[in-house]
C-alpha positions as CSV (number, residue, x, y, z in Angstrom):
1,M,-56.4,-25.9,94.9
2,D,-56.9,-22.4,96.5
3,Q,-59.5,-23.3,99.2
4,A,-60.6,-26.0,101.5
5,I,-63.1,-28.4,99.9
6,E,-64.9,-31.9,101.4
7,F,-64.0,-35.0,99.7
8,I,-65.6,-38.1,100.2
9,V,-63.8,-41.5,99.4
10,P,-64.9,-43.0,96.5
11,N,-66.8,-46.4,96.0
12,G,-64.0,-49.0,96.2
13,I,-61.0,-46.8,97.3
14,G,-59.6,-47.3,101.2
15,G,-56.7,-47.6,102.3
16,R,-53.5,-44.8,103.7
17,A,-55.1,-41.2,103.9
18,D,-51.3,-39.6,102.3
19,K,-52.0,-42.6,99.2
20,V,-55.6,-42.0,98.8
21,L,-55.5,-38.5,98.5
22,A,-52.6,-38.9,96.3
23,D,-54.5,-40.8,93.8
24,A,-57.0,-38.5,94.2
25,F,-55.1,-35.2,93.4
26,P,-52.6,-36.7,91.0
27,E,-51.3,-32.9,90.4
28,T,-50.2,-32.6,93.9
29,S,-47.0,-33.7,95.5
30,R,-47.4,-35.8,97.9
31,S,-45.0,-34.3,100.2
32,L,-47.6,-31.4,100.3
33,I,-50.2,-33.7,101.0
34,K,-48.6,-35.4,103.9
35,R,-47.8,-31.9,104.9
36,S,-51.3,-30.5,104.9
37,I,-52.5,-33.4,107.1
38,E,-49.4,-32.7,109.5
39,T,-50.2,-29.6,110.3
40,G,-54.2,-29.9,110.5
41,K,-55.5,-28.6,107.3
42,T,-56.6,-31.3,105.9
43,F,-58.8,-33.4,108.6
44,R,-61.9,-35.8,109.1
45,N,-65.1,-34.1,108.5
46,D,-66.3,-34.8,112.3
47,G,-63.1,-32.6,113.2
48,S,-61.2,-35.8,114.2
49,K,-57.1,-35.7,113.8
50,L,-55.9,-37.4,110.7
51,E,-52.4,-38.4,110.3
52,P,-50.8,-39.7,106.9
53,K,-51.2,-43.1,107.7
54,S,-54.8,-43.2,109.0
55,K,-57.1,-45.8,107.6
56,L,-59.6,-44.5,105.2
57,A,-62.7,-46.2,103.5
58,P,-65.1,-45.8,101.4
59,G,-67.5,-43.4,102.2
60,D,-65.5,-40.9,104.5
61,M,-65.5,-37.7,104.8
62,L,-62.5,-35.2,104.8
63,I,-62.0,-31.7,104.8
64,V,-59.0,-31.0,102.3
65,D,-56.7,-28.1,102.1
66,L,-53.9,-28.7,99.7
67,T,-53.2,-24.6,99.2
68,R,-49.9,-24.6,98.7
69,P,-47.7,-22.3,101.5
70,P,-46.6,-18.9,99.7
71,A,-43.4,-19.0,98.5
72,P,-40.4,-17.0,99.8
73,I,-39.8,-13.7,97.1
74,L,-36.5,-14.7,95.9
75,S,-34.8,-11.9,93.7
76,P,-33.8,-12.9,90.3
77,Y,-30.0,-12.4,89.6
78,E,-28.9,-11.4,86.0
79,K,-26.1,-13.9,85.5
80,E,-25.6,-15.4,82.2
81,L,-26.2,-19.1,82.4
82,E,-24.5,-22.0,80.0
83,V,-27.7,-23.7,78.7
84,F,-27.6,-26.7,77.0
85,Y,-31.3,-27.6,76.1
86,E,-34.1,-25.9,77.3
87,D,-38.4,-26.2,76.3
88,Q,-41.1,-25.4,78.0
89,E,-40.9,-28.3,80.8
90,L,-37.6,-27.9,81.6
91,I,-34.1,-26.3,81.5
92,V,-30.9,-28.4,81.1
93,L,-27.4,-26.0,82.1
94,N,-23.6,-26.2,82.7
95,K,-23.0,-25.2,86.7
96,P,-20.0,-23.5,87.2
97,T,-18.2,-24.3,90.4
98,G,-18.7,-21.9,93.2
99,M,-22.1,-21.6,92.7
100,V,-24.4,-22.7,95.7
101,V,-28.0,-24.4,93.9
102,H,-30.4,-22.9,96.1
103,P,-30.8,-20.3,99.2
104,G,-30.3,-22.0,102.2
105,D,-28.7,-20.8,105.4
106,G,-25.6,-18.6,105.0
107,T,-26.3,-18.1,101.6
108,N,-26.4,-14.9,99.1
109,E,-28.8,-13.7,96.8
110,Q,-26.4,-15.5,94.1
111,T,-27.2,-19.0,93.6
112,L,-28.5,-21.1,90.4
113,V,-32.2,-20.5,91.7
114,H,-31.7,-16.7,91.8
115,A,-29.9,-16.6,88.2
116,L,-32.5,-19.3,86.9
117,L,-35.6,-16.7,88.0
118,H,-33.7,-14.0,86.2
119,H,-33.1,-16.2,83.0
120,C,-36.9,-17.6,82.7
121,P,-38.8,-15.5,84.9
122,D,-42.6,-17.0,86.1
123,E,-41.2,-20.4,84.4
124,L,-40.0,-22.6,87.3
125,C,-42.4,-24.4,88.5
126,P,-43.1,-23.9,92.1
127,V,-43.0,-27.6,93.9
128,G,-39.4,-28.6,95.2
129,A,-39.6,-26.5,98.1
130,P,-40.1,-22.8,98.7
131,D,-37.1,-21.5,97.8
132,R,-36.1,-24.4,95.5
133,P,-38.5,-24.1,92.6
134,G,-38.0,-27.1,90.4
135,I,-34.9,-28.3,91.6
136,V,-34.6,-32.2,91.4
137,H,-31.2,-33.0,92.1
138,R,-28.3,-30.6,93.3
139,L,-24.7,-30.4,93.0
140,D,-22.4,-29.1,95.6
141,K,-21.6,-25.6,95.7
142,E,-17.5,-26.7,94.4
143,T,-18.8,-28.7,91.9
144,S,-19.4,-28.3,88.3
145,G,-21.2,-29.6,85.6
146,V,-24.7,-31.3,83.9
147,M,-27.8,-30.1,85.9
148,V,-31.5,-30.5,84.8
149,V,-34.1,-28.3,86.3
150,A,-38.2,-28.5,85.8
151,K,-39.9,-25.6,84.6
152,K,-43.7,-27.5,85.0
153,E,-45.1,-29.1,87.8
154,S,-45.4,-32.5,85.8
155,S,-42.0,-32.7,84.5
156,Y,-40.8,-32.0,88.3
157,H,-42.7,-35.4,89.0
158,G,-41.7,-37.2,86.7
159,L,-38.2,-36.4,86.9
160,V,-38.1,-37.0,90.6
161,Q,-39.3,-40.0,90.0
162,Q,-36.4,-41.3,87.6
163,F,-34.0,-39.9,90.2
164,S,-35.9,-42.1,93.1
165,N,-35.6,-45.2,90.6
166,R,-32.3,-45.3,89.7
167,E,-32.7,-44.7,86.1
168,V,-31.0,-41.7,85.7
169,L,-27.4,-42.1,84.4
170,K,-25.1,-39.6,86.1
171,I,-21.3,-39.8,85.4
172,Y,-18.8,-37.8,87.5
173,T,-14.7,-37.3,86.7
174,A,-12.7,-37.1,90.0
175,L,-9.3,-36.3,90.8
176,V,-8.3,-38.3,94.2
177,A,-5.3,-38.9,96.1
178,G,-3.6,-41.7,95.8
179,K,-3.5,-44.8,93.6
180,M,-6.2,-47.4,93.5
181,K,-5.7,-50.9,94.6
182,Q,-7.8,-51.9,91.3
183,N,-8.6,-50.5,87.9
184,A,-12.3,-50.5,88.9
185,G,-14.8,-51.5,91.5
186,S,-17.5,-50.1,93.9
187,F,-18.2,-48.1,96.9
188,T,-21.0,-49.6,99.0
189,D,-21.1,-48.0,102.4
190,S,-24.0,-46.6,103.7
191,I,-24.1,-43.0,104.5
192,A,-25.9,-41.2,107.4
193,R,-25.6,-37.7,109.1
194,H,-22.0,-37.2,110.7
195,P,-22.7,-37.8,114.8
196,K,-20.3,-34.8,115.4
197,N,-19.8,-32.5,112.7
198,R,-23.3,-31.9,111.1
199,V,-22.5,-30.0,107.9
200,K,-20.6,-33.6,106.8
201,M,-21.9,-36.5,106.2
202,A,-20.3,-40.0,107.1
203,A,-20.0,-43.8,106.1
204,Q,-22.1,-45.5,108.5
205,A,-23.8,-48.6,108.6
206,S,-27.3,-46.8,110.2
207,G,-27.2,-44.8,106.8
208,K,-29.0,-45.1,103.8
209,N,-27.8,-47.2,101.0
210,A,-25.5,-45.7,98.6
211,L,-23.7,-47.3,95.7
212,T,-20.7,-45.6,93.8
213,E,-19.3,-47.5,90.6
214,W,-15.7,-46.1,89.6
215,K,-13.5,-46.9,87.0
216,S,-9.8,-45.6,87.1
217,L,-8.8,-43.2,83.7
218,R,-5.3,-42.0,84.6
219,H,-2.6,-41.8,87.1
220,F,-0.6,-39.0,87.4
221,P,3.0,-39.5,88.9
222,D,2.3,-37.0,91.9
223,G,0.3,-39.2,93.7
224,I,-2.8,-38.2,91.5
225,S,-5.8,-40.4,90.3
226,M,-8.0,-39.5,87.5
227,I,-11.9,-41.8,88.4
228,E,-14.9,-41.9,86.6
229,C,-17.9,-42.7,89.1
230,N,-21.4,-43.6,88.0
231,L,-23.4,-42.7,90.9
232,K,-26.2,-45.1,91.3
233,T,-27.8,-43.4,94.4
234,G,-27.7,-39.7,95.3
235,R,-26.7,-39.5,98.5
236,T,-25.5,-36.0,100.1
237,H,-21.5,-35.9,99.3
238,Q,-21.5,-39.6,98.2
239,I,-18.5,-39.4,96.0
240,R,-16.7,-37.4,98.6
241,V,-17.2,-39.4,101.5
242,H,-17.0,-42.6,99.9
243,F,-13.4,-41.9,98.5
244,S,-12.2,-40.6,101.9
245,H,-13.6,-43.7,103.7
246,A,-11.4,-45.5,101.2
247,G,-8.5,-43.5,102.1
248,H,-8.7,-41.5,98.6
249,P,-9.8,-38.6,99.4
250,L,-10.6,-36.0,96.2
251,I,-8.0,-33.7,95.7
252,G,-8.9,-30.0,97.7
253,D,-11.8,-31.7,99.7
254,L,-10.3,-30.3,103.3
255,T,-13.7,-31.4,104.5
256,Y,-12.9,-34.9,104.0
257,G,-9.5,-35.7,104.9
258,Y,-7.2,-34.4,102.3
259,N,-4.1,-33.1,103.5
260,P,-2.3,-30.3,100.8
261,N,0.8,-30.6,102.9
262,K,1.5,-34.0,101.9
263,Y,1.9,-33.4,98.0
264,Q,4.1,-31.4,96.3
265,F,2.0,-30.0,93.3
266,N,0.3,-26.6,93.0
267,E,-2.6,-26.2,95.7
268,A,-5.8,-27.3,94.3
269,P,-8.1,-24.2,93.6
270,R,-11.3,-26.5,94.7
271,V,-12.8,-30.0,95.2
272,M,-11.8,-31.9,92.2
273,L,-15.4,-33.1,91.1
274,H,-17.2,-32.4,87.9
275,A,-20.6,-34.2,86.8
276,R,-19.4,-34.9,83.1
277,H,-22.3,-36.5,81.9
278,L,-26.5,-36.8,82.6
279,R,-29.3,-39.3,80.7
280,F,-32.7,-39.1,81.4
281,R,-36.0,-39.5,79.6
282,H,-37.8,-36.5,78.7
283,P,-40.9,-36.7,81.5
284,I,-43.5,-35.6,78.7
285,T,-41.9,-37.3,75.4
286,D,-40.7,-40.2,77.0
287,K,-37.3,-39.4,74.5
288,Y,-34.0,-40.0,76.1
289,M,-31.5,-37.4,76.6
290,D,-27.9,-36.7,76.8
291,F,-26.1,-34.0,77.5
292,S,-22.3,-33.9,78.5
293,S,-19.7,-31.1,80.3
294,E,-16.3,-31.2,79.1
295,L,-13.6,-30.4,82.0
296,P,-13.9,-26.9,83.2
297,K,-10.8,-24.8,82.7
298,D,-9.6,-24.8,86.3
299,M,-9.9,-28.4,86.3
300,Q,-8.1,-29.0,82.8
301,S,-5.7,-26.3,84.1
302,F,-4.5,-28.1,87.5
303,I,-4.2,-31.7,85.3
304,E,-2.2,-29.9,82.4
305,D,0.5,-28.7,85.5
306,L,0.9,-32.2,86.5
307,D,1.9,-33.7,83.4
């Protein structure tokens, strides 16, 4: 939509304004609809204020402006990407460690988004956020592994819904400090922003529900365990927070309590976490798609030194 239009609520339709408009304009994201209402770009025809939760009835007249705000100009970054799969709708790739997924405070112009703009110019869908085109999920800077990115808006919404509905299989491999008391288990601690350190998350009863299922794959005599994690939810730093809270911080994770001085092995080059497997349904064909990534060389080398 390129300009404001007059919209009349159809007969038989009513309810919250954001839901009515989402149903009326299915090609537009709900976040954009909500933002348009909250910023006063979409309002009642008589000029009165509208809120996302305002009740609408058949015959109500609105002025609707769902023009997307101009996206920031991002410079393409020429970087070779390891692509597992690509079509007109999406791209699946192997994110290297050390690469930030999208621009933000303190980042440079060498993020994954910048690299994707070079790899597939003018193909990434504009939704996600102005500086996060096509990003439906993300991995931390130091985390390596499989990611999927949307190239069309319809695919973006379909993938986001799968992640939100916990339909996506996300398997990670982690190296953690110490030996787990059991061979398998789960962490259910809720997660919220740390009350004192805003760059960290923490296990807090007031936070959002989080579920990490895990099993031990191997234990090394130097006090390291290799763990497979099945991430059922997608909270920020979820695996790192859950294992740290349980007294088993990830190797190399200084942010969440790992102390290298307690161990005799070589210092870890980064947080030892790898997104090994991703399974989802193609948002257009509905066929299941499975992708796996071998442990990167830095993790393999670190493990070999432990043997």
